[in-house]
C-alpha positions in Angstrom: -36.0 -257.1 -44.9 -39.6 -258.3 -44.5 -39.4 -257.6 -40.7 -37.9 -254.1 -41.4 -40.8 -253.4 -43.9 -43.3 -254.6 -41.3 -41.9 -252.3 -38.6 -41.8 -249.4 -41.1 -45.5 -250.1 -42.0 -46.4 -250.0 -38.3 -44.5 -246.8 -37.8 -46.2 -245.2 -40.8 -49.6 -246.4 -39.7 -49.1 -245.1 -36.2 -48.1 -241.7 -37.7 -51.2 -241.6 -39.8 -53.4 -242.5 -36.9 -51.7 -239.9 -34.7 -51.9 -237.2 -37.4 -55.6 -237.9 -38.0 -56.3 -237.4 -34.3 -54.9 -233.8 -34.7 -57.9 -232.9 -36.8 -60.9 -231.6 -34.9 -63.7 -234.2 -35.5 -67.4 -234.6 -34.4 -68.1 -237.7 -32.3 -71.4 -238.4 -30.6 -72.6 -234.8 -31.1 -69.5 -233.2 -29.6 -66.2 -231.9 -30.9 -63.2 -234.3 -30.3 -59.5 -233.6 -30.6 -56.7 -236.1 -29.9 -59.3 -238.6 -28.6 -60.8 -236.1 -26.0 -63.8 -233.8 -26.0 -62.9 -230.4 -27.3 -64.7 -227.4 -25.8 -63.2 -223.9 -26.2 -63.2 -220.2 -25.8 -62.4 -218.6 -29.2 -62.4 -215.3 -31.0 -62.5 -213.6 -34.4 -60.2 -211.4 -36.3 -60.6 -210.1 -39.9 -57.1 -208.8 -40.7 -54.9 -211.9 -40.6 -54.7 -212.2 -44.3 -53.2 -208.8 -45.1 -51.3 -207.4 -42.1 -47.6 -207.8 -41.2 -46.0 -210.7 -39.4 -45.7 -208.6 -36.3 -49.4 -207.8 -36.2 -50.3 -211.5 -37.0 -48.0 -212.7 -34.3 -49.4 -210.4 -31.7 -53.0 -211.6 -32.2 -52.0 -215.3 -32.1 -49.7 -214.9 -29.2 -52.4 -213.0 -27.3 -54.8 -215.9 -28.0 -52.3 -218.4 -26.7 -51.6 -216.4 -23.6 -55.3 -215.9 -22.9 -56.1 -219.6 -23.3 -58.0 -219.0 -26.6 -58.0 -222.3 -28.6 -59.8 -221.3 -31.8 -59.6 -218.2 -34.0 -62.0 -217.5 -36.8 -60.5 -215.6 -39.7 -61.3 -214.4 -43.2 -60.0 -216.4 -46.2 -61.2 -214.1 -48.9 -60.5 -210.8 -50.6 -62.8 -210.5 -53.7 -62.6 -207.8 -56.4 -59.7 -205.7 -57.8 -60.7 -202.6 -55.9 -60.8 -204.3 -52.6 -57.4 -206.0 -53.3 -55.9 -202.7 -54.4 -57.2 -201.0 -51.3 -55.3 -203.5 -49.1 -52.4 -203.9 -51.5 -53.1 -207.6 -51.1 -54.4 -209.9 -53.8 -56.5 -213.1 -53.4 -59.4 -213.1 -55.9 -59.2 -209.8 -57.9 -61.3 -211.1 -60.8 -63.0 -214.3 -61.9 -60.6 -217.1 -62.3 -57.6 -215.1 -61.0 -56.2 -216.2 -57.7 -53.3 -214.2 -56.2 -51.3 -211.2 -57.6 -52.1 -210.8 -61.3 -49.3 -210.3 -63.8 -48.3 -206.7 -64.2 -49.0 -205.8 -60.6 -45.8 -204.9 -58.7 -45.1 -204.2 -55.1 -48.2 -206.0 -53.9 -48.5 -209.0 -51.5 -50.4 -212.2 -51.9 -53.2 -212.8 -49.4 -52.5 -216.5 -49.7 -48.9 -216.0 -48.5 -50.3 -214.0 -45.6 -52.8 -216.7 -44.8 -49.9 -219.3 -45.1 -48.0 -217.4 -42.5 -51.0 -217.2 -40.2 -51.6 -221.0 -40.5 -47.9 -221.7 -39.9 -47.8 -219.5 -36.8 -51.1 -220.8 -35.4 -49.7 -224.4 -35.9 -46.6 -223.4 -33.9 -48.7 -222.0 -31.1 -51.4 -224.8 -31.0 -54.3 -222.7 -32.1 -57.0 -224.0 -34.4 -58.4 -221.9 -37.2 -61.9 -221.6 -38.7 -61.5 -220.1 -42.2 -64.5 -218.3 -43.8 -64.8 -218.4 -47.6 -66.9 -215.4 -48.6 -68.7 -212.5 -47.0 -72.4 -211.7 -47.1 -71.5 -208.1 -46.7 -69.5 -205.8 -49.0 -66.4 -205.6 -46.8 -63.5 -207.3 -48.6 -65.7 -207.8 -51.7 -68.3 -210.3 -50.7 -71.3 -211.8 -52.4 -72.2 -208.6 -54.2 -68.8 -208.6 -55.9 -69.6 -212.0 -57.4 -73.0 -210.7 -58.5 -71.3 -207.7 -60.2 -68.8 -209.9 -62.0 -71.5 -211.9 -63.7 -74.1 -209.2 -64.4 -76.5 -210.1 -61.7 -79.1 -207.7 -60.4 -79.6 -208.7 -56.7 -77.5 -209.9 -53.8 -79.4 -213.2 -53.7 -78.4 -214.1 -57.3 -75.3 -215.3 -55.5 -77.2 -218.4 -54.4 -79.0 -219.0 -57.7 -76.9 -218.1 -60.7 -75.0 -221.1 -62.0 -72.0 -219.0 -63.2 -71.6 -217.4 -59.8 -71.8 -220.7 -58.1 -69.2 -222.1 -60.4 -66.8 -219.2 -59.7 -67.3 -219.7 -55.9 -66.4 -223.4 -56.3 -63.3 -222.5 -58.3 -62.1 -220.2 -55.6 -62.9 -222.8 -52.9 -61.1 -225.5 -54.8 -58.0 -223.3 -55.2 -57.9 -222.5 -51.5 -58.6 -226.0 -50.2 -55.9 -227.4 -52.5 -53.4 -224.6 -51.9 -50.0 -225.7 -50.6 -48.7 -223.6 -47.7 -45.4 -221.9 -48.7 -44.1 -222.1 -45.1 -45.0 -225.7 -44.2 -45.3 -227.4 -47.6 -48.6 -228.9 -46.4 -51.8 -228.6 -48.6 -54.6 -226.9 -46.7 -56.8 -229.9 -47.1 -54.3 -231.9 -45.1 -53.5 -229.3 -42.4 -54.9 -230.1 -39.0 -54.4 -226.6 -37.8 -57.5 -225.7 -39.8 -60.5 -226.8 -37.8 -63.2 -226.0 -40.2 -64.2 -224.3 -43.5 -67.2 -221.9 -43.3 -69.2 -221.4 -46.4 -69.9 -217.7 -45.7 -69.9 -215.0 -43.0 -73.5 -214.3 -42.0 -75.3 -215.4 -45.2 -78.9 -214.2 -45.6 -81.3 -214.7 -48.5 -84.1 -212.2 -47.8 -85.9 -212.8 -51.1 -86.9 -216.3 -50.0 -88.4 -216.1 -46.5 -88.9 -219.9 -46.4 -85.1 -220.3 -46.1 -85.2 -223.0 -48.8 -82.9 -221.2 -51.3 -80.2 -220.9 -48.7 -80.7 -224.5 -47.6 -80.2 -225.8 -51.2 -77.1 -223.6 -51.7 -75.6 -224.9 -48.4 -76.3 -228.5 -49.4 -74.5 -228.1 -52.7 -71.5 -226.2 -51.4 -71.0 -228.2 -48.3 -71.1 -231.4 -50.3 -68.7 -229.9 -52.8 -66.1 -229.1 -50.1 -66.5 -232.5 -48.5 -65.7 -234.0 -51.9 -62.5 -232.0 -52.1 -61.5 -232.3 -48.4 -62.9 -235.1 -46.2 -60.5 -234.2 -43.4 -62.1 -230.9 -42.2 -65.3 -229.9 -40.7 -67.8 -227.7 -42.6 -70.1 -225.1 -41.1 -72.4 -222.5 -42.6 -71.2 -219.4 -40.6 -74.7 -218.0 -40.3 -76.1 -215.8 -37.5 -78.6 -218.5 -36.4 -81.9 -216.8 -37.4 -85.0 -218.9 -36.8 -88.1 -219.5 -39.0 -91.3 -219.5 -36.9 -90.5 -222.6 -34.9 -93.4 -223.7 -32.6 -92.8 -222.3 -29.1 -89.8 -220.3 -30.0 -90.3 -216.6 -29.4 -87.8 -213.8 -28.4 -87.4 -212.6 -24.8 -89.8 -209.7 -24.3 -91.0 -209.8 -27.9 -88.1 -207.7 -29.0 -86.3 -208.3 -32.3 -89.1 -210.6 -33.5 -87.6 -210.5 -37.0 -84.7 -212.8 -35.8 -87.3 -215.5 -35.0 -89.8 -215.2 -37.9 -87.8 -216.1 -41.0 -87.5 -212.5 -42.2 -83.8 -212.9 -43.2 -84.5 -216.1 -45.3 -82.5 -218.2 -42.9 -83.9 -221.4 -41.3 -81.2 -222.4 -38.8 -82.8 -225.8 -37.9 -82.9 -226.9 -41.6 -79.3 -225.7 -42.1 -78.1 -227.7 -39.1 -79.9 -230.8 -40.3 -78.0 -231.0 -43.5 -75.8 -234.1 -43.5 -72.7 -232.3 -44.8 -72.9 -229.5 -42.2 -70.9 -230.7 -39.2 -71.8 -228.1 -36.5 -74.1 -225.1 -35.9 -73.1 -221.5 -35.6 -75.0 -218.5 -34.2 -74.1 -214.9 -33.5 -75.4 -212.4 -30.9 -75.6 -208.6 -31.2 -78.6 -207.3 -29.3 -77.4 -203.7 -29.6 -77.5 -204.0 -33.4 -80.6 -206.0 -33.7 -83.0 -203.5 -32.0 -83.1 -204.9 -28.4 -83.4 -202.4 -25.6 -80.3 -202.1 -23.3 -82.3 -203.2 -20.3 -83.0 -206.5 -22.1 -79.6 -207.2 -23.6 -78.7 -209.9 -21.0 -82.0 -211.8 -21.0 -82.6 -211.6 -24.7 -79.2 -213.0 -25.4 -79.6 -215.7 -22.7 -82.8 -217.0 -24.3 -81.2 -216.8 -27.8 -78.3 -219.0 -26.5 -80.7 -221.4 -24.7 -82.9 -221.8 -27.9 -79.9 -222.7 -30.1 -78.4 -225.2 -27.7 -81.7 -226.9 -27.3 -82.2 -227.4 -31.0 -78.6 -228.5 -31.6 -79.0 -231.2 -28.9 -82.2 -232.4 -30.6 -80.4 -232.7 -33.9 -77.3 -234.2 -32.2 -74.6 -231.8 -33.5 -72.1 -229.4 -31.8 -73.0 -225.7 -31.6 -70.9 -222.6 -31.2 -71.7 -219.1 -30.3 -69.1 -217.9 -32.7 -69.7 -214.2 -32.7 -71.0 -212.1 -29.8 -70.5 -208.5 -28.7 -71.8 -205.4 -27.0 -70.2 -202.1 -27.9 -67.9 -200.6 -25.3 -70.0 -197.4 -25.5 -73.3 -199.1 -24.7 -74.9 -198.0 -21.4 -74.4 -201.4 -19.7 -71.8 -203.4 -17.9 -70.9 -205.6 -20.8 -68.5 -207.7 -18.7 -71.4 -208.9 -16.5 -73.4 -209.8 -19.6 -70.5 -211.7 -21.1 -70.3 -213.7 -17.9 -73.9 -214.6 -18.1 -73.7 -215.7 -21.8 -70.5 -217.7 -21.3 -72.0 -219.4 -18.2 -75.0 -220.4 -20.3 -73.0 -221.8 -23.1 -70.9 -223.9 -20.7 -73.7 -225.0 -18.3 -76.2 -225.9 -21.0 -73.6 -228.0 -22.9 -72.6 -225.7 -25.7 -69.3 -226.5 -27.4 -67.7 -223.1 -27.8 -68.1 -219.3 -27.3 -66.1 -216.9 -29.6 -66.2 -213.1 -28.8 -65.8 -210.4 -31.5 -63.0 -209.5 -31.6 -59.5 -210.2 -30.5 -56.9 -207.6 -31.6 -53.2 -207.1 -30.9 -50.6 -204.4 -31.6 -51.1 -201.9 -34.4 -48.9 -200.2 -36.9 -49.0 -197.0 -38.8 -52.4 -195.4 -39.0 -53.9 -198.6 -37.6 -52.4 -197.9 -34.1 -54.1 -196.2 -31.1 -52.6 -194.2 -28.3 -51.8 -197.5 -26.4 -50.1 -199.1 -29.4 -53.0 -201.5 -30.2 -55.0 -201.9 -33.3 -57.8 -199.3 -32.9 -61.2 -200.2 -31.6 -62.9 -199.3 -34.8 -66.2 -201.1 -34.2 -66.4 -200.7 -30.4 -66.1 -204.5 -29.7 -62.4 -205.0 -29.5 -60.7 -206.9 -26.7 -56.9 -207.1 -26.2 -54.8 -209.1 -23.8 -54.6 -206.4 -21.1 -55.8 -205.9 -17.5 -59.4 -204.9 -18.5 -62.3 -206.7 -16.9 -63.3 -208.2 -20.3 -59.9 -209.7 -20.9 -59.7 -211.1 -17.4 -63.2 -212.7 -17.9 -62.0 -214.3 -21.2 -58.9 -215.7 -19.5 -61.1 -217.1 -16.7 -63.6 -218.8 -19.0 -60.9 -220.1 -21.3 -59.5 -222.0 -18.3 -63.0 -223.4 -17.5 -63.7 -224.6 -21.0 -60.2 -225.9 -21.5 -59.9 -227.9 -18.3 -63.4 -228.4 -17.0 -62.2 -227.3 -13.6 -65.1 -225.2 -12.2 -63.9 -222.7 -9.6 -66.6 -220.1 -10.2 -67.8 -218.4 -7.1 -71.1 -216.8 -6.3 -71.2 -213.1 -7.2 -73.5 -210.3 -8.3 -73.0 -207.3 -10.6 -74.7 -204.1 -11.6 -75.6 -204.3 -15.3 -77.5 -201.0 -15.7 -76.6 -198.2 -14.9 -73.1 -198.5 -16.0 -70.3 -197.3 -13.7 -69.9 -193.5 -14.1 -73.1 -193.1 -16.1 -75.3 -190.1 -15.8 -78.9 -190.8 -14.8 -82.1 -188.8 -14.5 -85.8 -189.2 -14.1 -86.7 -192.9 -14.1 -83.8 -195.4 -14.6 -84.3 -199.1 -15.1 -81.8 -200.7 -12.7 -80.6 -204.2 -13.7 -78.3 -206.6 -11.8 -77.0 -210.0 -12.5 -76.9 -212.7 -9.8 -74.4 -215.6 -10.5 -75.6 -218.4 -8.2 -73.2 -221.3 -8.7 -74.0 -222.8 -5.3 -77.8 -222.7 -5.7 -78.1 -220.9 -2.4 -79.2 -217.4 -3.5 -81.8 -215.8 -1.2 -82.3 -212.1 -2.0 -80.9 -209.0 -3.5 -80.9 -205.4 -2.2 -79.8 -202.0 -3.7 -78.9 -198.9 -1.6 -78.5 -195.3 -2.8 -78.0 -192.7 -0.1 -80.6 -193.4 2.5 -82.9 -195.3 0.1 -82.9 -199.1 0.2 -84.7 -201.2 -2.4 -85.5 -204.9 -1.8 -89.2 -205.7 -2.1 -89.4 -203.7 -5.4 -86.7 -205.9 -7.1 -88.2 -208.6 -9.4 -86.6 -211.6 -11.1 -86.7 -211.0 -14.9 -85.3 -214.4 -15.8 -81.8 -216.0 -16.3 -80.6 -214.5 -13.0 -81.3 -210.9 -14.0 -83.1 -208.8 -11.4 -84.5 -205.3 -11.8 -86.6 -202.4 -10.7 -87.3 -198.8 -11.7 -85.4 -196.1 -9.8 -87.0 -192.6 -9.5 -83.9 -190.4 -9.4 -85.9 -187.3 -8.4 -85.8 -188.8 -4.9 -82.0 -188.4 -4.9 -80.2 -185.0 -4.8 -78.2 -184.1 -7.9 -74.6 -185.0 -7.8 -72.4 -188.1 -7.8 -73.7 -191.0 -5.7 -72.5 -194.5 -5.0 -74.9 -197.3 -5.5 -74.4 -200.4 -3.5 -75.6 -203.9 -4.5 -75.8 -206.8 -2.1 -76.5 -210.4 -3.0 -77.4 -212.6 0.0 -76.6 -216.3 -0.2 -76.8 -218.9 2.5 -74.0 -218.0 4.9 -72.5 -215.2 2.9 -73.1 -211.8 1.3 -71.4 -210.6 -2.0 -71.3 -207.0 -3.0 -70.8 -204.7 -5.9 -70.9 -200.9 -6.2 -70.9 -198.2 -8.9 -70.9 -194.5 -9.1 -73.7 -192.7 -10.9 -74.3 -189.0 -11.6 -77.8 -187.7 -11.0 -78.4 -184.6 -13.2 -82.1 -183.8 -12.8 -81.3 -180.2 -11.8 -78.6 -179.6 -14.4 -78.9 -176.9 -16.9 -77.3 -176.7 -20.3 -76.3 -173.8 -22.5 -75.5 -173.8 -26.2 -71.7 -174.2 -26.7 -71.4 -174.5 -30.5 -73.9 -174.4 -33.4 -73.8 -174.9 -37.1 -76.9 -173.9 -39.0 -75.4 -174.1 -42.6 -76.9 -170.7 -43.5 -73.8 -170.1 -45.6 -72.0 -172.3 -48.1 -68.8 -171.5 -46.2 -69.9 -173.6 -43.3 -69.8 -176.8 -45.4 -66.0 -176.3 -46.1 -65.2 -177.4 -42.5 -66.9 -180.8 -43.0 -65.5 -183.9 -44.7 -66.6 -187.4 -45.7 -65.3 -189.6 -42.9 -66.2 -193.0 -44.3 -68.9 -195.5 -45.2 -70.0 -199.0 -44.3 -71.9 -201.1 -46.8 -73.1 -197.9 -48.4 -71.7 -195.3 -50.9 -71.3 -191.6 -51.3 -72.1 -190.1 -54.7 -70.2 -187.4 -56.5 -69.8 -184.9 -55.0 -70.0 -186.7 -51.6 -71.1 -183.6 -49.7 -72.2 -180.1 -50.7 -74.2 -177.1 -49.5 -78.0 -176.9 -50.2 -79.9 -173.7 -49.9 -83.4 -175.1 -50.3 -83.7 -177.0 -47.0 -84.3 -174.8 -44.0 -82.0 -171.8 -44.1 -79.4 -174.0 -45.7 -78.2 -177.5 -44.9 -75.3 -180.0 -45.4 -76.3 -182.3 -48.3 -75.0 -185.9 -48.3 -75.3 -187.6 -51.7 -75.7 -191.3 -50.8 -76.7 -194.7 -51.9 -78.1 -197.0 -49.3 -78.6 -200.5 -50.8 -81.3 -201.5 -48.3 -79.9 -205.0 -47.9 -78.8 -205.0 -44.3 -79.5 -203.5 -40.9 -76.3 -201.4 -40.9 -75.5 -199.3 -44.0 -73.7 -196.2 -43.0 -72.3 -192.9 -44.3 -70.4 -190.5 -42.0 -69.4 -186.9 -42.1 -67.2 -185.0 -39.6 -66.1 -181.6 -38.4 -63.7 -180.3 -35.7 -65.3 -178.4 -32.8 -62.9 -176.6 -30.4 -65.2 -176.9 -27.4 -66.4 -180.5 -28.0 -64.6 -181.8 -24.9 -66.8 -179.5 -22.7 -70.1 -180.7 -24.2 -72.6 -183.4 -23.0 -75.6 -183.0 -25.4 -75.7 -183.2 -29.2 -78.7 -182.3 -31.3 -79.2 -182.2 -35.0 -81.9 -182.7 -37.7 -81.9 -185.1 -40.6 -84.1 -184.6 -43.6 -84.9 -187.0 -46.4 -87.1 -186.1 -49.4 -90.6 -187.5 -49.1 -90.3 -190.0 -51.9 -93.0 -192.6 -52.5 -92.5 -196.1 -51.1 -89.6 -195.2 -48.8 -89.4 -197.9 -46.0 -87.0 -199.0 -43.4 -85.3 -197.4 -40.4 -82.8 -194.7 -39.6 -80.3 -195.5 -36.9 -78.4 -192.2 -36.3 -75.4 -192.0 -33.9 -72.2 -190.1 -33.5 -68.5 -190.6 -32.7 -66.1 -188.5 -30.7 -62.4 -188.6 -31.8 -59.5 -189.1 -30.9 -60.5 -192.3 -29.2 -63.4 -193.2 -31.5 -65.9 -193.0 -28.7 -69.4 -194.0 -30.1 -72.3 -192.1 -28.6 -76.1 -192.5 -29.1 -76.1 -196.0 -30.6 -79.7 -197.1 -31.1 -81.1 -194.2 -29.0 -82.8 -192.4 -31.8 -83.9 -195.2 -34.1 -86.9 -194.3 -36.2 -89.1 -195.9 -38.9 -89.0 -193.6 -41.9 -92.8 -194.0 -42.4 -93.5 -192.4 -39.1 -91.4 -189.3 -39.6 -92.7 -185.8 -39.4 -93.4 -184.2 -42.8 -91.9 -180.7 -43.3 -92.3 -178.5 -46.4 -89.5 -176.3 -47.8 -90.1 -174.4 -51.0 -93.1 -176.5 -51.9 -91.2 -179.8 -51.5 -91.9 -182.3 -48.7 -89.2 -183.8 -46.5 -89.3 -186.3 -43.7 -87.7 -184.9 -40.6 -85.9 -186.7 -37.8 -84.7 -184.9 -34.7 -81.7 -186.5 -33.0 -80.8 -185.8 -29.4 -77.8 -187.6 -27.8 -76.8 -187.2 -24.2 -73.2 -188.4 -23.5 -70.4 -188.2 -21.0 -68.0 -185.3 -21.2 -64.8 -186.7 -22.8 -61.5 -185.0 -22.4 -59.3 -184.4 -25.4 -61.8 -185.0 -28.2 -62.0 -182.5 -31.0 -63.7 -184.2 -33.9 -67.4 -185.0 -34.2 -68.4 -187.7 -36.7 -72.1 -187.9 -37.5 -73.2 -191.3 -38.7 -76.4 -191.7 -40.8 -77.2 -195.5 -40.8 -79.9 -197.1 -42.8 -81.6 -200.3 -41.6 -83.0 -202.0 -44.7 -83.6 -198.5 -46.0 -83.2 -198.6 -49.8 -82.5 -195.1 -51.0 -80.4 -193.3 -53.6 -80.3 -189.5 -53.3 -79.7 -186.6 -51.0 -79.9 -186.7 -47.2 -79.6 -183.4 -45.4 -78.2 -182.6 -42.0 -79.1 -179.3 -40.3 -79.0 -177.4 -37.0 -76.1 -179.1 -35.4 -76.0 -178.0 -31.8 -73.7 -178.9 -28.9 -74.6 -178.0 -25.3 -72.4 -177.8 -22.2 -73.5 -177.9 -18.6 -73.8 -174.8 -16.4 -75.1 -174.9 -12.8 -76.8 -177.8 -11.1 -73.4 -179.6 -10.6 
């Protein structure tokens, strides 16, 4: 009997040791899994806690098939209105977790999360679960603030009642028992880490200390509940005036100077924070397209350098460039993943992986729609192929990368005119690169090409030296003993002429009836949402809006059908805002063509509101912004959605749109 008990004890002990190895740990500044270093390609998805089994399965199976080892998902749905919108309940009101009594035909978000965890466990995928959102999507910190009568977003970090409610929710989730596996979350090795928040910022304390104290308190609290799992902040990685740390080219200085109230180095130095996270969105952060690659490269280098100094793992856990951006994003993604791998980073997670869609959330190919322009699915696209390639590299360490070069700007099929900033990436894995050359028609560029850093080369191309029409541009990278090539097609349009195809001047109230409110993002429409105004110009479309002024992307959209939209290549319109005192921030107008949700004009017409032209109508002053967007003709589109985006622009009142004009080409080509 004693011998039997001794053998049983050994078996139980072996099981415990084996099970504990299934948790991702940190050892000697690196991730470890099952006794081995764990480096990974990962992704993000925000709908795993409220969609169907079929949609959840599709995302996780796509991840498995692509070699993606970690998926970062949302573990929150705060506020009754947000729960009702998704017909899924998690945290509808303070102290209530799950579907409240009296609510019928609704699903529990915890059950959906249970299914996701169980399926991920089956497929061998680790999960990072985020506990609250900095932004208003799915409720977020502002919902907590409203619940407890706060006045500012940053009360979330200071108000004791709010902090106590957050802890209650965290405790419930960490101790929740999975209905499919019977395993409490705190004991589930499929969960890699808890993240305190998605992209927390505390702009009222530029020192970063408020956020640091909150992270100390909450990370320690989670560790007291659950010593098995890693804890991270989930922040974007903003710096706070570190000596010698400056952005590439001086662009997006705010990400380095503490403006957001985030001090990444202090956060990573907290004992109960196990690893560092940082995000990368140059198109949203005000970086010029010609600098996306290099700016992002330095951002990656800076974070990995600091993480190594502190001795903790670091993950580029969100990155993306919109599909509509005027650059070859696949080449830039290659550069960024190269740097994470070669500099010793521990993981790179793109935004975002999607799978099949259902109902209204289904595009013409059957996938979940590309709502934000960053989506990647497991198909034959260059981006998906790149992810599969780098997943194999991170998973196995087998480096079979070959020297290559790629155009970054212009983008294949892009229209160019006047002076174009040509950019190319050289991927020199053999350290034998010698020179680069570009040829367009009979023009050859070689001596003009300069190295701009991080393997990016560039020069200015005067397109007036080239006849109008479609041309092929050839790129050659010369290495010792070999030459690699790339080519794109570009349309030179210097001689093209355009004529007005459609116009709306809002001179009559009838013209407003064809427009509709097509959505918001971290902003609100008033009541009524849109109406006609006869005081601005000869009439204008009035949008009654509330921009909180708390983030760099707060959007309202309006839309209208145009029968000749698919023939057009230029959009112009005017935006007017009443000249109220103290108005600060930026406008970031853009537009969308639909079906297809093709974004055009992103960050091409950004303007500080203080610098706007002042126009007077009826004795009242308005700030005028003229928007001009040149875009590729897109077959089949009929809807034009105009997005008015505030970047830390706090404003509650009317915004006017006038003189919407669409132009099509005639002559020249």
